[in-house]
C-alpha positions in Angstrom: 48.5 32.6 3.2 46.6 30.1 5.4 43.5 30.6 3.3 45.5 30.0 0.1 47.0 26.8 1.5 43.6 25.7 2.7 42.1 26.2 -0.7 44.9 24.4 -2.6 44.7 21.5 -0.2 41.0 21.2 -0.3 41.0 21.5 -4.1 43.6 18.7 -4.4 41.5 16.5 -2.2 38.3 17.1 -4.3 40.2 16.3 -7.5 41.7 13.2 -5.8 38.2 12.0 -4.8 36.8 12.5 -8.3 39.7 10.6 -9.8 39.4 7.8 -7.3 35.8 7.4 -8.2 36.2 7.7 -12.0 39.3 5.5 -12.2 37.8 2.6 -10.3 36.2 0.2 -12.7 33.7 -0.9 -10.1 32.7 2.7 -9.3 32.3 3.5 -13.0 30.1 0.4 -13.5 27.9 1.4 -10.5 27.6 5.0 -11.7 26.9 4.7 -15.4 25.3 1.3 -16.2 22.7 0.6 -13.5 21.0 4.0 -13.4 20.5 4.2 -17.2 19.3 0.6 -17.3 17.0 1.1 -14.4 15.6 4.3 -15.9 14.7 2.4 -19.1 13.4 -0.7 -17.5 11.4 0.9 -14.7 9.9 3.4 -17.1 8.2 0.6 -19.0 7.9 -2.1 -16.3 6.8 -0.1 -13.2 3.2 0.8 -14.1 -0.3 0.5 -12.6 -1.9 0.3 -16.0 -3.6 -3.0 -16.8 -3.2 -4.4 -20.3 -3.4 -7.7 -22.0 -6.1 -9.0 -19.7 -7.8 -12.4 -20.2 -11.4 -12.6 -19.3 -14.0 -15.4 -19.0 -17.6 -14.9 -20.0 -20.5 -17.1 -19.0 -23.3 -15.7 -21.1 -26.8 -17.2 -20.4 -28.6 -14.5 -22.4 -29.3 -14.6 -26.1 -30.6 -11.0 -26.6 -29.1 -8.0 -28.2 -27.9 -6.3 -25.0 -25.5 -9.1 -24.0 -24.0 -9.4 -27.5 -23.5 -5.6 -27.7 -21.8 -5.7 -24.3 -19.5 -8.6 -25.2 -18.6 -6.9 -28.5 -17.6 -3.8 -26.6 -15.5 -5.8 -24.2 -13.8 -7.8 -26.9 -12.8 -4.7 -28.8 -11.4 -2.9 -25.7 -7.7 -2.2 -25.9 -6.9 -3.7 -22.5 -8.4 -7.1 -23.3 -6.2 -9.8 -24.7 -8.5 -12.7 -25.0 -12.1 -13.6 -24.0 -12.9 -17.2 -23.0 -16.5 -18.3 -23.6 -17.4 -20.8 -20.9 -20.6 -22.9 -20.7 -20.8 -23.8 -17.0 -19.7 -22.5 -13.6 -17.2 -25.3 -13.3 -15.3 -24.1 -16.5 -15.4 -20.6 -15.1 -14.0 -21.7 -11.8 -11.3 -23.8 -13.4 -10.0 -20.8 -15.5 -9.8 -18.6 -12.4 -8.1 -21.4 -10.3 -5.4 -21.8 -13.0 -5.0 -18.0 -13.2 -5.8 -18.1 -16.9 -8.2 -15.2 -16.4 -8.3 -12.3 -14.0 -12.0 -11.8 -14.0 -15.1 -13.7 -15.1 -18.4 -12.1 -16.3 -21.7 -13.9 -15.6 -24.6 -12.6 -17.7 -28.0 -13.8 -16.4 -30.8 -15.0 -18.8 -33.0 -11.9 -18.3 -30.2 -9.3 -19.0 -31.4 -8.2 -22.4 -35.1 -8.3 -21.4 -34.4 -5.9 -18.4 -32.4 -3.6 -20.6 -35.2 -3.5 -23.3 -37.8 -2.8 -20.5 -35.8 0.1 -19.1 -35.1 -1.8 -15.9 -31.8 -2.1 -14.1 -29.8 -5.0 -15.7 -27.1 -6.5 -13.6 -24.3 -8.9 -14.4 -22.0 -10.6 -11.9 -18.2 -10.0 -12.1 -16.0 -12.5 -10.3 -12.5 -11.3 -9.6 -9.3 -13.1 -8.8 -8.4 -11.9 -5.4 -4.8 -13.1 -5.6 -4.2 -10.1 -8.0 -6.3 -7.6 -6.1 -5.0 -4.3 -7.6 -5.1 -5.4 -11.2 -8.5 -7.0 -10.6 -10.0 -3.8 -9.2 -8.6 -1.8 -12.1 -10.1 -4.3 -14.5 -13.5 -4.0 -12.7 -13.3 -0.3 -13.2 -12.7 -0.7 -17.0 -15.6 -3.1 -17.2 -17.9 -0.8 -15.3 -17.2 2.0 -17.8 -17.8 -0.2 -20.8 -21.1 -1.4 -19.3 -22.2 2.2 -18.7 -21.3 3.3 -22.2 -23.1 0.3 -23.7 -26.2 0.9 -21.6 -26.3 4.6 -22.7 -26.1 3.5 -26.4 -28.8 0.8 -26.1 -31.2 2.9 -24.0 -30.6 6.6 -25.0 -33.7 7.8 -23.2 -32.7 6.5 -19.8 -31.9 9.0 -17.0 -28.3 8.0 -17.0 -28.0 8.6 -20.7 -29.6 12.1 -20.5 -27.3 13.2 -17.7 -24.0 11.4 -18.1 -21.1 12.1 -15.9 -18.1 13.4 -17.7 -14.7 12.9 -16.1 -11.8 15.2 -16.9 -8.3 14.6 -15.6 -6.4 17.7 -15.0 -2.6 17.8 -15.6 -2.6 14.3 -17.1 -5.7 14.1 -19.4 -4.9 10.6 -20.8 -3.7 9.2 -17.5 -0.3 8.3 -19.0 1.4 6.5 -16.1 4.8 7.2 -17.5 4.3 10.9 -16.8 4.4 10.0 -13.1 6.9 7.3 -13.0 9.8 8.8 -15.1 10.1 12.1 -13.2 10.0 10.2 -9.9 12.8 7.9 -11.0 15.1 10.9 -11.4 14.9 11.5 -7.7 14.9 7.9 -6.6 18.0 6.9 -8.7 19.8 10.1 -7.8 19.2 9.2 -4.1 20.6 5.7 -4.5 23.7 6.9 -6.5 24.5 9.6 -3.9 24.2 7.1 -1.1 26.4 4.5 -2.8 29.1 7.0 -3.9 29.5 8.5 -0.4 29.0 5.2 1.4 31.9 3.7 -0.5 34.3 6.7 -0.1 35.8 6.2 3.4 35.2 2.4 3.3 37.2 2.2 0.0 40.1 4.2 1.6 40.0 2.0 4.6 40.4 -1.1 2.4 43.1 0.4 0.4 45.0 1.6 3.4 45.0 5.3 2.5 42.6 6.2 5.4 45.6 5.8 7.8 47.4 8.5 5.8 44.5 10.8 6.3 44.7 10.3 10.1 48.3 11.4 10.3 48.0 14.2 7.7 47.1 17.9 8.5 43.7 17.4 6.9 40.8 18.4 9.1 37.5 16.5 9.4 35.8 19.5 7.8 38.0 19.2 4.8 37.4 15.5 4.5 33.6 16.1 4.6 33.8 18.8 2.0 36.2 16.8 -0.3 33.9 13.8 -0.2 30.7 15.8 -0.5 31.5 17.8 -3.6 32.2 14.9 -6.0 29.0 13.1 -4.8 27.0 16.2 -5.4 28.4 16.8 -8.8 27.9 13.2 -9.9 24.4 12.9 -8.4 23.4 16.2 -10.0 24.7 15.3 -13.4 22.9 11.9 -13.3 19.7 13.6 -12.1 19.9 16.1 -14.9 20.5 13.3 -17.5 17.4 11.5 -16.2 15.3 14.7 -16.3 16.5 15.4 -19.8 15.6 11.8 -20.8 12.1 12.3 -19.3 11.5 15.4 -21.5 13.3 14.4 -24.7 13.1 10.6 -24.8 9.8 9.8 -23.0 8.0 13.0 -24.0 6.9 14.0 -20.5 5.8 17.7 -20.5 7.8 20.0 -18.3 5.6 23.0 -17.3 7.4 24.2 -14.1 10.6 26.2 -13.4 14.0 24.5 -14.0 15.5 27.2 -11.8 13.4 25.8 -8.9 14.0 22.2 -9.7 17.8 22.3 -9.9 18.4 23.7 -6.3 15.8 21.1 -5.0 17.8 18.3 -6.7 21.0 19.6 -5.1 19.4 19.8 -1.6 18.2 16.2 -2.0 21.7 15.0 -2.9 23.3 16.9 0.0 21.0 15.3 2.5 21.8 11.9 1.0 25.5 12.6 1.1 25.4 13.2 4.9 23.6 9.8 5.4 26.1 8.1 3.1 29.1 9.5 4.9 27.8 8.3 8.3 27.4 4.8 6.8 30.9 4.9 5.3 32.5 6.1 8.5 31.1 3.2 10.5 31.7 0.5 7.8 34.9 -1.5 7.7 34.6 -2.8 4.1 32.9 -1.6 0.9 30.6 -4.6 1.1 29.3 -3.4 4.5 28.9 0.1 3.0 26.8 -1.1 0.1 24.6 -3.2 2.3 24.2 -0.2 4.7 23.3 2.1 1.8 20.6 -0.3 0.5 19.3 -0.9 4.0 18.6 2.9 4.1 17.5 3.4 0.5 14.8 0.7 0.2 12.7 1.8 3.2 13.1 5.4 2.1 11.7 4.7 -1.4 8.8 2.6 0.0 7.8 5.4 2.5 8.4 8.3 0.2 5.0 8.1 -1.5 6.4 6.7 -4.7 4.5 3.4 -4.7 1.7 4.2 -2.2 0.3 7.5 -0.9 1.8 8.7 2.3 -1.7 9.5 3.6 -2.6 5.8 3.5 0.2 4.9 5.9 -0.2 4.7 9.7 0.2 8.0 11.5 3.7 7.1 12.9 5.0 6.2 9.4 3.5 9.5 8.0 5.7 11.3 10.5 8.7 9.3 9.4 7.9 10.0 5.8 7.8 13.7 6.4 11.4 13.4 7.7 12.6 11.8 4.4 14.1 14.2 1.8 12.9 12.0 -1.0 9.2 12.5 0.0 9.5 16.2 -0.5 11.5 16.0 -3.7 9.0 13.8 -5.3 6.3 16.4 -4.7 8.6 19.0 -6.3 9.7 17.0 -9.4 6.2 15.7 -10.2 4.7 19.2 -9.8 7.4 20.8 -12.0 6.7 18.3 -14.8 2.9 18.1 -14.9 2.0 21.5 -13.5 3.9 24.7 -12.8 4.4 24.7 -9.0 4.6 28.2 -7.5 7.8 29.2 -5.7 6.0 29.2 -2.3 4.9 25.5 -2.7 8.4 24.6 -3.8 10.0 26.3 -0.8 7.5 24.6 1.5 8.9 21.3 0.3 12.5 22.4 0.0 13.2 23.7 3.5 12.7 20.2 5.1 15.4 18.9 2.7 17.7 21.7 3.7 17.1 21.0 7.4 17.9 17.3 6.9 21.0 18.1 4.9 22.3 20.4 7.7 21.6 17.7 10.3 23.0 14.7 8.4 26.2 16.6 7.3 26.7 17.8 10.9 26.4 14.3 12.3 28.7 13.0 9.6 31.3 15.6 10.6 31.1 14.5 14.2 31.3 10.8 13.2 34.3 11.3 10.9 36.1 13.5 13.6 35.5 10.7 16.2 36.9 8.1 13.8 40.0 10.2 13.1 40.5 10.8 16.8 
């Protein structure tokens, strides 16, 4: 009898939480609009590929090699416009005004050295204010110069023994294959945090939290009732984004969906615990949203999404290993571009399960203390 009453009461609270989220216009706006817009915008805007590059060329050579090199550069797909300058002052002015990201200086003996089989060098001046894009541009120019040199001097040692680069898992280096799967985890994390962070704070603003304090509802029931809707909503949104990655953006899915889905649920569970702690200590929904973003932004930065975790200081690497998003990104990226074995998935999933247990346990203690 007690178990039946417990189940009915808990089910009623879960339904109440779902309805309170879906009936609130602000909650619907936060849940539906921003994730889909962010998925579309970030999929095209967040990229490390360099395109539409403007270059300056100071060509002091009149031979064949320099003209072949410039023809190859002008025909490259990443180049938007090539400015021909006739003095170092013009070259400097273009860089100072940020009209070009790099300037190529070809010396007078460039073609003569190529024809004689000697090493021919050209100076590349990069705009250090745009360091990452400039370094990528330099890599593009180096490959063009190597290819042009092999065509002009086919008997050179480099032409007889060229290095062939093959990229496993992503042969064409399509950056969208990396960014779109990662967004499914990042946006699901943010949504799970916001939904749970607003749950108790919203009831406190509406005055219904006082009713919970005098009702026979236990802190465990409150935690479960507020966890289930957030897990359902976060999982559905995560699956929608994963489906969009496969069917809209054409990212290949080579792994196991049966391994990816539980990992997604573990990620959301760990975020729900953090969100409930934020909600329990927040007096207003505005405070809850600010608290959620105060947690979400450092988590995304340190998760390895933008920069490798191995490049961070040792202390931050330890912090990153404690973040569920760090482990989920390894799983979701691996499930898309390669088939991760179950052992590797489990090695990344158990830290998320541990974080979920700890955060939900702390949330239970915090809610119980607030009800007390």
